[in-house]
N, C-alpha and C positions, 0 to 999 in steps of 0.2 A: 504493500500500500504506500509506504513512504517513498519507495523508489519511483513509483508511478506519479506521485505528487511532484517530486523533483523534476521528472521528465516533462510533465505537463507545464511546469513553470518555465523551464529552459526552452521548451518548444515554442511557447508564446512569445518569448523574446526574439527567437529566430524568425517567427512568422512576421513580427512587426517590421523587421528589416527586409524581408522578402517583399512586403508591400511598399516599403520606402524606396527600394531600388527600382521599383516599377514606376514610381512617380517623380523621382528626383534625378537630375543629371549628375552622375557620379564623376564626370570629367572635370568638374570644377575643383580647384585646389582646396577651398574651405570645406567642401563636402567630404573630400578624401581625408582631410585631417580630422574632421569630426568622426568619420567612420573608424579611423585609427584609434581615437580615444575610446569609442564604444567597444572596439575589438579588444583593447587592452583590459577594459573592465570585464568583458566576457571571458577573457583568459583567466582572470582571477576567479570568476564563477566556476569555470571548469576545474580549476585546482581545488576549489573548496567543496565540490560535489560530494566526494567521499566522506566529508566531515560535516555535511549539512544538517545532520541531526545530533551533533555533539558539539565539540569545542569550536568548530568552524562555522556554526550556524549564522552568527552575526556577520562574519566576513562574506559569506555567500549572499546574505540578504542585502547588505549595503552595496556590494558589487552589482547585484542584479537590478536593484533600484536605480543605480547609476546608469546602467545600460538603457533601461526603459525611459528615464528622464531625458537622456541624450537623444533617444529616438524621437520623443515628442518635440524637443527643442529644434532638432534638425528638420523635422517635418514642418514645423510652424515657420521657421525662418526661410525655408525654400518653397513654401506654398505660393503658387502664382494665381490661384483662383479663390474667389470668396467661398465657393462650395467646399473646396478642399480644406480651407481653414475652419469652416464649420464642422467638417468631419473630424478634424483633429481636436477641436474643442469638445466634441461629444465623447472622444476617447479619453481625454485627460482625466475626468473624475474617476473612471475605472482604474486607470494606471496609478494615479496618486493614492487612492484609497487602498488599492491592492498592495502598493509598495509600503504604505504605512503598516498594514496588517502583517506583511512579511517580516518587517523589522521588529515589530512588537512581539510577534510569535517567536522569532529567534532569541529575543531577550528572555522569554519565559521558558522555552524549551518544553520537552515532554509532550503530553497530550494536548496542552494549550497550543503549542506550536503547530501540531498537526491540524487542529480545528481551525485556527486562524489562517493557516496557509490554504486550507480548502475553501474557506470563505473568500480569501483573496483571489483564488482562481475563479470563483463564481463572478466576482466583480469584473475581473480582467476579461474573461471569455464572454461575458454578457454585454460589455460595452459596444462591440461592433454591431450588435443587433439593433441598437438605438437609431442609427442613422439610415438604416434601410439600404445601404450601399451607395449613397449619394456622395459625389465629390472625388471618389478614387479613380485611378486609371490603371487598367490591367492590360499587360501585353501577354496574350495567350501562350505564345511559344516560350517566352521567357519564364512565365509562371510555371508552366508544365515542366520545363527543363529543370528549374530550381528544385522543385519537389521530387522529381524523379531522381536527381542526384542525391538527395537526402535519403531516399529509400535504398539506393545503391550503397551509400556509406553504412547504413544500418545493417544491410546484408553482409557487407564486408566485415563489419565488427562481429557478426555472428560466426563467420568463418574463422576469424581470429580467435574467438572463444573456444573453438575446437582445439586449436594449438595450445591455448592456455590450460584447457581442461586435461589435455594429455601430458602436460609437463610433469615429469617425475614418475610417470607410470610405465610399467613394462609394456612394450608394444606387442601384446599378444593378439590373437585373432579377434577377440572381443573388442579391444580398443580400436583396432584397424577398421573393423566392421562398423563400429559406432561412428568413427570419423567419416567414413565413406557415406553412411546414411545421413549424417548431419550435412555434409556437403551437397548431397542429392536433394535434401529437403530445401536448403537455401536456394539451389538452382530452380527448383519447382516454384518457390515463392517469387523468385525473380521473373520467371517465365509468365506466371499468372498475373503479375503486376504490369509487365511491359508488353502484353499482348494487344490485340486490337481495341480492348476496352479503354486503354489510356489514349490511344489515337482518337477514339470516339469522344473522349472527354475533352481533348484539345479542340477537336472539330466543333463540338457543341459550344465551347467557350468562344470560338471564332464567330459562330453564327449569331451571337448575341452582342449587344452593345449597351453602354450606359449602366444604369442601376441593375438591370437583369444580369449582365456579364459580371458585375462586381459581386452580386449576391451568390452567383454560382461559384465564382472563384473562392469566396469566403467559405461557403459550405463544403465544396468538394476538396479544397486544398488546405485551408487554414484549420478547419474543424476535423474533417474526416481523414486527413492524413496522419493525425496524431495516433488514432488507434491502429493504423497500419504499422507505424514505427514502433508503437508499444508492443504489438504482436510479435514483431521481429525480435525486439529486445527480450521478450519472454521466451521465445524459442531459443535464443542464444544462451539464456540461463539454463534452460532444460538440457540443451546439448552438452553444456559444460558439466552439469551434474550427472548426465547419463554416462559420459566417459569415465567419470570417477567411480561409478557403481554399475558397470555394464551387466554384471551377473546378478545384481541384487535388485529387489523391488524399489521403485521410487516412492517417496513419501512427501506429503505436505507441499511446500512451494514448488519443488521440482516436478512433482506430478501435475500440479495445477498448470504450471508454465508449459509443459509438454503439449497438453491438449488445448489450453486457452490461447497460446501464442499463434500457431497456424490457424486455429479456428477463428480468432479475432480478425486476422488478416482477410480470410475468405468472407467472413460476415460483412466487413467494412467494404470490400470490393463489390459485394452484391448491393449494399446500400448505395454505393456510389452510382451503380448502374441505374438503380431506381430513381436517384436524384436527376440523372441525365435523360432517361427515356421513359420513366414512369412505371417500370416494373423490375423486379429482382431477377438476377441471373438464375436460370432454372437449374444449373448444376452446382454453383458455388454455395448457395444457401444450405442445401442438404449436406454438401461435403463439409461445411463448417461444423455441423452437428456430428458428423461421422468422425471428425478429428478428435472431438471431445470424447466420444464413445471409444475411440481406438486406444485410449490410454489404459483401458482395463488390464491388458496384459502387463503393463508397466507396474501396476499396483499389486497384481497377484502372481506375476512370474518374474520378470526382470525388466530393467530399464531399457535394455537393448531391444527386447521384444516389443515394448511400447513404441519406441522410436521407429522400428521397422514398420509397424502398423500405420503410424502417422505418415511416414514417407510413402507407404503404399497408397494411401488415400490421395495424397497430393499427386503422385505419379499417375494414378488412374485418371484423376481429374484433368491433368494436362493432356493425356491421350484422347480422352473423350472430347475435350474442347477443340483439339486440333482436327479431329475427324469431323465434328459438327461444323466448325468454321469453314473447312474446305467445301462441305456440302452447301453452306449458305453462300459462299463466294461463287460457286458454280451457278447457283440459281440467279444471283445478282448479275453475273456476267452474261447469262443467257437473256435476262430481261433487259439489260442495258450494257451493250458492248463498250460504251464510252467510259464505264467506271474503272477505277484503278484497282490494284491488288488489295487495297484495304477496304474496298467497297464504297469509296467516296467518289462523288463526281469530281472531275478535274477542276482544279482551282483556276481562277482567272489570272 
C-alpha cells in the first residue's frame, strides 16, 4: 500500500511535466534552466524514495513540493493565453493543499502520514477534473510517445529485477526457468501494450481537438497509465520473489503481486479501449481474471508453477489476438483496399 502511494505521488509529478512540455517551448534558455532546477529536486525525491516512510520522509516531501511548485510557476510565467492561465489557477489549490498535507504527514509519520498522503492524492488527482480540459494543448504523437517510453522503462526495470532476484542464488534449472518465464511475461506485456490498441489510441486523440482531445489525453494517459505502470511494478516484485523461492509456495505480497500485476495491466488496457471506442476488449477482460485465478498453483504448489500459469495466460492471449487481428485486417482490406496495415485510412 505504501509503495503504491509513493508511486502515485511521483507519477503525478511526472504527469505535470508531460503536460508542461506539450504547452511550453523548451528551446528557451529560462525554461531549460527552470527544468534543470525541477530535475534537481526530482533527483532528491528519487534518492529519498527508499526512506519515504522513515527518516527521509521530510526530505522526500519538501523535494516533491518543490518540484510541483516549480511546475506551477513555470506554467504560469510561460502561459500565453488567458484560458491556459485559468487552467493553471484551477490546478494551484490542489497542488498547494496536497503539498501542505504531504509535508505535515511527513512530520507526523506512521498512520497519520499514510492518511494525509492519501488525502493529498485525492486533492492532486481531483484538481484536473475542475477545468473540464479547457486551456491545455496536447500534441498526440508527443503525448503517446512520452507515455509509451515510461511503460518501456517500467518493463525494463522488471527485467532488471530478475537479475537482482537471482543475485547470490545457485543457477539451477528452477532459477533459469523462472528467469526465462519472467522475461517471457515482460515480453507479452510489452506486446499487448504496443499492439494496434495504442495506435488506435493515438489515432483517436488525433481525431479530436480542443477540450475533447484534452479530456481524452487526461483520462487515457494521465489517469489510466498509472495502473499500467503499477501493474508492471507489481509483476517485477512477484518475479523477484519467485526467483528467490522457485520451489516453494508464494505467500502474502508476492502472491498478490503475481496475479494482480499482469491482471491490472490487462484490466486497464481493456478500460482504455472502452474509453476510446465505447466497449471493452473481448479477450483482455476475461484474461485479467484468469491471471488472478492462475496464481492458485503458486499458493498451493510452488512459485514457479504460478509464474508458469500466468505466463501461459498472457502467451495464449497474444496468440489469440494476433490471429483475431489478422482476420479483422483481412476483412478491412477487402472492404477498403485504401486502408493501411493498421486498419486506418491514409492520412492527408
